C-alpha positions as CSV (number, residue, x, y, z in Angstrom):
1,X,354.3,22.8,189.7
2,X,353.3,19.2,190.6
3,X,353.7,16.8,187.8
4,X,352.4,13.2,187.7
5,X,353.9,10.8,185.1
6,X,352.9,7.4,183.9
7,X,355.3,5.4,181.5
8,X,357.4,8.4,180.7
9,X,354.5,10.9,179.8
10,X,352.8,13.5,181.9
11,X,349.3,12.5,182.9
12,X,348.7,15.1,185.7
13,X,349.6,18.7,186.5
14,X,348.8,21.2,189.2
15,X,350.1,24.6,189.9
16,X,350.3,25.0,193.7
17,X,350.5,28.3,195.5
18,X,351.7,28.5,199.1
19,X,351.0,31.1,201.8
20,X,349.4,32.2,205.0
21,X,345.6,32.3,204.7
22,X,343.8,34.2,207.6
23,X,340.4,32.7,208.3
24,X,337.3,34.8,209.4
25,X,337.8,33.7,212.9
26,X,341.3,35.1,212.9
27,X,343.0,31.7,212.8
28,X,346.0,31.7,210.4
29,X,346.7,28.7,208.4
30,X,349.6,27.5,206.4
31,X,347.9,26.7,203.1
32,X,348.7,25.2,199.8
33,X,346.3,26.2,197.0
34,X,345.6,24.7,193.6
35,X,345.7,27.3,190.8
36,X,345.7,30.2,193.4
37,X,348.3,32.2,195.3
38,X,346.5,32.9,198.6
39,X,346.8,36.6,197.9
40,X,343.2,37.9,197.6
41,X,344.1,40.8,195.2
42,X,345.7,38.4,192.8
43,X,343.1,35.6,193.1
44,X,340.3,37.9,192.3
45,X,340.8,36.6,188.8
46,X,339.0,33.6,190.0
47,X,339.3,29.8,189.0
48,X,336.4,27.7,187.9
49,X,336.2,24.1,186.5
50,X,339.5,23.8,188.3
51,X,341.4,21.2,190.3
52,X,344.3,18.9,189.6
53,X,344.5,18.5,185.9
54,X,344.4,14.9,184.6
55,X,344.5,12.8,181.5
56,X,341.0,11.6,180.7
57,X,340.5,8.2,182.2
58,X,343.3,8.5,184.8
59,X,341.6,11.2,187.0
60,X,341.4,9.0,190.2
61,X,344.9,7.7,189.9
62,X,346.3,11.2,189.3
63,X,344.5,12.7,192.2
64,X,345.4,9.8,194.5
65,X,349.1,10.0,193.5
66,X,349.3,13.9,193.9
67,X,347.5,13.9,197.2
68,X,349.7,11.1,198.5
69,X,352.6,13.1,197.5
70,X,351.4,16.3,199.1
71,X,350.5,14.5,202.4
72,X,354.1,13.5,202.9
73,X,354.9,17.2,203.3
74,X,354.1,18.1,207.0
75,X,354.6,21.9,206.2
76,X,351.0,22.7,205.6
77,X,347.7,22.8,207.5
78,X,345.2,23.0,204.6
79,X,344.9,22.4,200.9
80,X,342.4,24.6,199.0
81,X,340.9,23.3,195.8
82,X,338.4,25.8,194.5
83,X,336.0,25.8,191.6
84,X,335.8,21.9,191.4
85,X,332.8,20.4,189.6
86,X,330.7,18.6,192.1
87,X,330.8,15.4,190.2
88,X,334.6,15.3,190.8
89,X,334.5,15.6,194.5
90,X,334.5,11.8,195.0
91,X,338.0,11.7,193.4
92,X,339.4,13.9,196.2
93,X,337.6,11.9,198.9
94,X,338.9,8.5,197.7
95,X,342.3,10.0,196.9
96,X,343.0,10.8,200.5
97,X,343.3,7.0,201.3
98,X,344.6,6.6,204.8
99,X,346.0,10.1,205.1
100,X,344.8,12.0,208.2
101,X,343.0,14.7,206.3
102,X,339.5,15.9,206.6
103,X,337.7,16.9,203.4
104,X,335.5,19.9,203.8
105,X,333.1,21.8,201.5
106,X,333.7,25.5,201.8
107,X,331.2,26.8,199.4
108,X,329.0,25.6,196.6
109,X,327.8,27.6,193.5
110,X,325.7,26.7,190.5
111,X,326.9,27.1,186.9
112,X,325.0,27.2,183.7
113,X,325.6,25.9,180.2
114,X,323.9,25.8,176.9
115,X,324.2,22.5,174.9
116,X,324.7,24.0,171.4
117,X,323.7,20.8,169.8
118,X,320.2,21.0,171.4
119,X,319.7,24.7,171.2
120,X,317.7,24.5,167.9
121,X,317.8,26.8,165.0
122,X,318.2,29.8,167.5
123,X,318.6,30.1,171.2
124,X,315.1,31.6,171.2
125,X,313.7,28.2,170.4
126,X,314.9,26.8,173.7
127,X,313.9,29.6,176.1
128,X,310.7,30.3,178.0
129,X,308.0,32.4,176.4
130,X,308.8,35.3,178.9
131,X,312.5,35.3,178.1
132,X,311.7,35.1,174.4
133,X,309.4,38.2,174.7
134,X,311.9,40.2,176.7
135,X,314.6,39.5,174.0
136,X,312.4,40.3,171.1
137,X,311.1,43.5,172.8
138,X,314.6,44.6,173.5
139,X,315.6,43.9,169.8
140,X,312.8,46.0,168.5
141,X,313.8,48.9,170.7
142,X,317.5,48.7,169.7
143,X,316.6,48.4,166.0
144,X,314.1,51.3,166.2
145,X,316.6,53.6,167.7
146,X,320.0,52.6,166.3
147,X,319.7,50.0,163.6
148,X,320.0,46.3,163.0
149,X,321.6,44.3,165.9
150,X,324.6,42.2,164.9
151,X,327.6,40.5,166.4
152,X,331.2,40.8,165.3
153,X,334.1,38.7,166.3
154,X,337.7,40.0,166.4
155,X,339.7,38.3,163.7
156,X,343.2,39.6,164.3
157,X,345.3,40.1,167.4
158,X,345.3,43.8,166.9
159,X,341.5,43.8,166.7
160,X,341.2,41.5,169.7
161,X,343.3,44.0,171.8
162,X,341.1,46.9,170.6
163,X,338.0,45.0,171.7
164,X,339.5,44.2,175.0
165,X,340.6,47.7,175.7
166,X,337.0,48.9,174.8
167,X,335.6,46.1,177.0
168,X,337.7,47.4,180.0
169,X,336.5,50.9,179.7
170,X,332.8,49.9,179.4
171,X,333.1,47.2,182.1
172,X,334.8,49.4,184.7
173,X,332.4,52.4,184.0
174,X,329.4,50.2,184.5
175,X,330.6,48.7,187.8
176,X,332.2,51.9,189.2
177,X,328.7,53.5,188.6
178,X,327.3,50.9,191.0
179,X,330.0,51.5,193.6
180,X,331.8,48.3,192.8
181,X,335.5,48.0,191.8
182,X,334.9,45.7,188.7
183,X,336.9,42.8,187.5
184,X,339.8,44.8,186.0
185,X,340.5,47.2,188.9
186,X,344.2,46.2,189.3
187,X,347.1,46.4,186.9
188,X,347.8,42.7,187.6
189,X,344.4,41.6,186.3
190,X,344.8,43.7,183.1
191,X,348.3,42.5,182.4
192,X,347.3,38.9,183.2
193,X,344.6,38.9,180.5
194,X,346.5,40.9,177.9
195,X,349.2,38.4,178.4
196,X,346.7,35.5,177.7
197,X,345.2,37.2,174.8
198,X,348.7,37.8,173.3
199,X,349.5,34.1,173.6
200,X,346.3,32.3,173.0
201,X,344.1,34.4,170.5
202,X,345.9,33.2,167.4
203,X,345.6,29.6,168.6
204,X,341.8,30.1,168.5
205,X,341.5,29.9,172.3
206,X,340.3,33.5,172.9
207,X,337.1,34.9,171.5
208,X,336.3,38.7,171.7
209,X,332.8,39.6,170.4
210,X,331.3,43.1,169.9
211,X,327.5,43.4,169.9
212,X,326.0,46.5,168.3
213,X,322.8,48.1,166.9
214,X,323.9,49.9,163.8
215,X,326.9,51.8,164.9
216,X,326.0,51.9,168.6
217,X,328.0,49.3,170.6
218,X,326.2,48.1,173.6
219,X,328.1,44.9,174.6
220,X,331.4,43.1,174.6
221,X,332.1,39.5,175.5
222,X,335.5,38.0,176.4
223,X,335.4,34.2,176.1
224,X,337.8,31.3,176.4
225,X,337.5,28.6,173.7
226,X,338.7,25.0,174.1
227,X,337.8,21.6,172.9
228,X,334.3,22.8,171.7
229,X,333.4,24.6,174.9
230,X,333.1,28.4,174.9
231,X,333.4,29.7,178.4
232,X,331.9,33.3,178.9
233,X,334.5,34.7,181.3
234,X,333.8,38.4,181.3
235,X,331.6,41.0,179.7
236,X,330.8,44.7,179.4
237,X,327.5,46.3,178.7
238,X,326.1,49.8,178.3
239,X,323.0,49.9,180.3
240,X,320.5,52.5,179.2
241,X,317.9,54.0,181.5
242,X,315.1,52.0,179.8
243,X,314.1,48.8,181.6
244,X,313.0,47.3,178.3
245,X,316.6,47.3,176.9
246,X,318.5,44.1,178.0
247,X,322.0,44.4,176.7
248,X,323.3,41.4,178.5
249,X,320.5,39.1,177.5
250,X,320.7,40.2,173.9
251,X,324.5,40.0,173.7
252,X,324.6,36.4,175.1
253,X,321.7,35.4,172.7
254,X,323.7,36.6,169.7
255,X,326.9,35.0,171.1
256,X,325.2,31.6,171.6
257,X,323.8,31.6,168.1
258,X,327.2,32.7,166.7
259,X,329.0,29.8,168.5
260,X,326.4,27.3,167.4
261,X,327.2,28.4,163.8
262,X,330.8,27.7,164.5
263,X,329.9,24.2,165.4
264,X,331.0,24.5,169.1
265,X,329.3,22.1,171.4
266,X,328.9,24.0,174.7
267,X,328.4,27.6,175.8
268,X,329.3,27.9,179.5
269,X,328.1,31.0,181.3
270,X,330.1,29.8,184.4
271,X,329.1,30.2,188.0
272,X,326.7,32.8,189.4
273,X,323.0,33.2,190.4
274,X,322.2,35.9,187.7
275,X,318.8,35.6,186.3
276,X,319.9,35.8,182.6
277,X,322.0,32.7,183.1
278,X,318.9,30.7,184.2
279,X,316.8,32.2,181.4
280,X,319.2,31.2,178.5
281,X,320.6,27.9,179.6
282,X,319.4,24.3,179.3
283,X,321.8,22.7,181.8
284,X,323.0,23.4,185.3
285,X,325.7,22.0,187.5
286,X,327.4,22.7,190.8
287,X,330.9,23.9,191.5
288,X,332.4,23.5,195.0
289,X,335.3,24.8,196.9
290,X,337.2,22.1,198.8
291,X,339.4,22.3,201.8
292,X,341.6,19.4,202.8
293,X,342.4,20.0,206.4
294,X,344.9,18.4,208.7
295,X,344.0,17.8,212.3
296,X,345.3,20.8,214.2
297,X,344.6,22.0,217.8
298,X,343.9,25.6,216.5
299,X,341.2,24.2,214.2
300,X,339.6,22.3,217.2
301,X,339.7,25.4,219.3
302,X,338.2,27.5,216.5
303,X,335.3,24.9,216.1
304,X,334.6,25.3,219.9
305,X,334.6,29.0,219.8
306,X,332.3,29.1,216.7
307,X,329.9,26.7,218.5
308,X,329.9,28.8,221.6
309,X,329.3,31.9,219.6
310,X,326.3,30.4,217.7
311,X,324.9,29.1,221.0
312,X,325.0,32.7,222.6
313,X,323.4,34.2,219.4
314,X,320.5,31.7,219.6
315,X,319.9,32.5,223.2
316,X,319.5,36.3,222.4
């Protein structure tokens, strides 16, 4: 744990993992990782809106001090900071100062949010005519076959654990049907989230929602709640054969309206290119994965090999 203090109080924190990271080229790197371990199976949990945590107003100072401290340790080749909002990248660039470290962008992903103060009386007021039509058509189908669509939030820790267990079963069944492992395919991931729910639910920082038509449950949402922002971390939907039923679109519609009624300020669908995120949201941003890389002979050799490989590919 890296701690930055000012006048006797903590103003910055970072959890740093350390390990060997093998790059696609086969080059091995001694890496430090912010909020990650470097072990793919464990990091499958994924970090977003991440980076070095800093007191508001002291972000640049905290990043500069932390990077300056880490740069004095010669035992690493690369520092990975994934899931950083693109508007925060400048802090890391300026924080390097005179350190002989190159700042690289490994990947960039969009993320989508709904400003709940601007969503109107209902999320349907702020979406396109086509999205509104799809949602209403799906609602008519659900209600005709099963009953009124409604959203229910877990109110006790026992109920939250029941919702999470049901979400696990539905989520894994849906992804396994598509030949994918799903987000909860390891005991580590399951235990990690059960631990978070056990500690944070009664503080109001975890939200578990059940979306149903009559007695038929077709969706669960697992959200994080903090400082007025609801982050939609994971979900589970029961997809029927009918293309007119949109369990994800309907579930998030009801969740957005539910959280607007609770006077939250932002519903964050997090990163990803899925169409439903673009359809429901009224704001988009970018998250990037940064690599702070020291000059090493192996990286220069790697660059030469990659350039040579691409040249050969172009000539074919």
